[in-house]
N, C-alpha and C positions, 0 to 999 in steps of 0.2 A: 464607069465606076470599077475600082479594083475588086477582084475576086480572090477570096482566101481559101487555101487548103489547110484546114486546121488539124493539128495533131492531138495526141492524148493530153490529159491534164497532168500536171506535176503538182505535188502537194507539199505543204509545210506542216510540221507538227505544231501543236499548241505551244510547246516550249520554244520552238524556233520563231514563231510569231511574237511571243512575249519578249524574247531577246531582241528582235528587230524593233519593236515598239520602244523598249528601254533605250537602245542605242540611238534611235532617231531622236528621241526626247533629249538625250544628252548632247548629241551633235547640234540640234537646233538651239539649245541653250547657249552653246558657244558662239553661234552665229549672232544671236540676239534678235529680239522682236520689237525694239523701239519702246517708247514710253507707253504706248497704248496697250501692250500685252495682247494684241490681236494678230491672228494669222489668217489670210484668206486662202481658200481652195477653189480652184477653177479647173475642174477635170471631170472626165467621164468616170463612171463606176469601175473600179478596179481594186485589186488587193492592196496596192500602195496607198490608195485613197484612205482605206480603212486604217491601216497601220500608222500612217502619218498623223491622222486626226487623233487616234488614241495616244500617240506620242505627245501631241499638244495638250490634250486634256489632262494627262497624268501630271503635268507640271503647272496646272492652273491657268493655262492660256485660253483665250476665247477664240473659237474658230468661226470665221465668216464664210458661209457657203453661198455660192452663186451658181445658177443653172448655166451649163455651157451653151445653151441655145439662146441666151439673152443677147441683145445687141451690145456693141462695144460701149455705147453711150450709157446704157443701163448698168453695165458692169462697173464702169468708171464712177458713176454716181454712187453706187453701193460701196465701193472701196474707199472713195474719198470721204464718204459719210462716216465710215468706221475707222478711218485713219490708220490703215494697215501699212506696215513697212515690208512685210514678207508675203509673197504669194506662191502657192504650190500649184503646179499645173502639169500637163502631160506633153509628151513629145509631139503629138498630133495637133495640139492647140498652141504651139509656140508662136506661130505667126500672129494669131489673134491676141495672144498675151503681150506681144511686142507693141501692138496698137494701144493696149490698155496701159502698159507701163509708161509709154510716151506721154500719156495724159494724166498720170498719177505720179508726180515727182516724189512723193513720200516713199514709194516702193524702192527699196535698195537691194533686195535679194529675190531671186526667182529660183525656186527649187523644182526641178523637172523630173517627173517619173519617166524613166527611159523606156523606149520601145524594145521588145525582145530581140529584134534583129538589128535595128539601126542605132540603138543607144539614144543619146540626146539628139543626134542628127545634126542638121545644119542650123546653126543659131542665127536668127535674124540680126541684121545690123542694129547696133545700139544695145543689144542684150548680152553681148559676149562677156562684159566685165561683171555682170550681176548674176549670171546663170550658174547654178550649183546642181550637179546631178544628185538625185535622191540617194543613190548608193554611196556617194562620197560622204553625205551627212551621216548615214548609218555607220559607215566604216570609221569615221572620226569619233563617233560616240562610243564605239566599242572600248576605246582606251581612256575614257573619261569617267569620273565618278563624282560629278558635281552634285552638291546638295540642292535639290529643287523644291520649290514651294508646293505644298500639297493643297489641292482645292478643297473647299467646303461645299456642303450641299446647296447653299444659297448663292454660290458663285455662278456667273453666267458662263455656260459651257459653249453654247452655239448661238450665233446670230444668223438665223436661217432666212435668206431672202426668198420671197415668193417667186413664182415662175413668170409673173408679168402678163398672164393671160387676160386679166381684166383691166389692170391699170399699171402704173409704174411699180416695179418690185418694191416690196416693203420688208424690212428686217424684223423678224420675230425673235425675241430673246427666250432661250431655253436654259434653265439652270440645271446643275447636276442632279438635283432632286427631281426635276421634271423628267429627265431621262431615265433615272432609276425607277420612277413610278411606271413609266411606259414599259420598261423591261419586265417588271413584276407582273403587270397586267397581261402582257403577251404570254409570259411563261405559264401563267395560270390557265389561260384560255387555249393555248396551242397544244394539240395532242401530238407532240413530237418526242422521239426517243433516240438514244444512241443508235446509229445505223441509218438514220434519215439523212438525206442529201438535199441541200438547198442550192438552187441555181439563181444567182444574183445578176440582174440586168437592168432593173429600174434605177433612176438617178439616186445616188446616195445623198444628193443635195436636198432630197425630199425626206421629211421627218418619218414617213412610214418605213421606207427602206432602211434609213439610218438606225432607227431604234430596233427594227426587226433583226438586223444583222448583229447588233450588240447582244440582243436577247438570245439569239441562236448560239453565239459563242459561249454565253454563260450556261447554256444547256448542253454544250459539247457536241453540237451538230456540225457536220462537214459543210463548209460554204465554198461553192465554186462560182467563178465569175465568167459572165458571158456578155453579150451585147444584143440590143434589139435588132441590129443589122446582121447578126449571125445566129440568131436564136433557133430558127427552124430551117429546114431544107429549102423553104420557099423565100427566105430572106435575101435581100439584094446583094449581099457581099459573100454569099456562099457559092463556091465554085461547083458547077453542075457535077453530080456524081460523087461528091464528098459529103462528109458528115457535119451536121450542125452542132451547136453547143448542146442543145437538149438531147440529141442522139448520142453524144459522147458522154455527157454528164449523167444521164438517166436519173434526173432528180425525183425525189418523192414529194417535194414541196417547193412552191415558188410564191412570190408576190406578184400580183397582176392588177394593173390599172384597167378600167373597163375597155379602153381602146385596144390595149395589147391583148386582153382576153378575147375580145371579139375577133381579132386577127387569128389567134390560135384556133378558136372554134371554127371559123370560116375555112381555114386551111385543112383542119381535120375532116370537116364535112366534104370538102372538095376531093380529098383523097379517098374517102369512103365511097363517094359517088363514082369516082374513076375506077376504083377496084371492083365495084359492083358491075360496072359496064364491061370490064375485062372478063369478069366471071361469067356474065350472061353470054358474051361472045363465045367464050370457050365452051360453055354448055351447049350453045346452038350448034357449034362445029361438031361436037361429040354426037349429038342427036342425028345430025345430017350424015355423019360418017357411019353411024350404026345402020 
């Protein structure tokens, strides 16, 4: 497995994020989303995931979310069922996206979130004519001023497919009113203030992470993006001797599913045990030396 040496975070202001959302929204309107008015997203959690989906929702489109760990057959079934013609994905999932597109003839455009170093990278055979870099959509939208349809509270904002852990993934419809209710509930309960820092790493395809991040933005909280594979120094993609997401971000709050929280607690306990052993050895050496 590749090992990563991660650098410092770079930040966007709220104004820059808003401009990106508006530009993506305008650029996507020019591309078109077919008769269904639905756009699929098949990508790991990242800043582009969030801004792209916000760009879709502000013009009344319905976003279909699927978990990246689903099988190709499950993803195909979900996208055919919702009749999407546009799918948003990431550089590292392009090969799997190609498999999906071959089995979903209705998909005519693939928008790709570029890698920081490799850009779009090598485009698989059969996708070359339909791939559009995310940055190109944003850049195109900067120069457009199209009048877009405004959504209502009862409009379906998200069709969120389940993870498939029990049975075939099922799509759950969430309206704009549903999402706003979740934001308000979170904001009332969460004891967060300006200066707090949130580290995002759980799937945005899950309703908890999705509504949490929108609520955090509404509260003016700093959101930083990481990955379960680089979250702590013990994670498999962290190069030995380098800093993990959590060590660099120094978050004051996170979302944690039970499995992830168990891992964090286990790693913390192992480090405490190791440090205690080192301290006891050092103390023994000091006593013997005295």
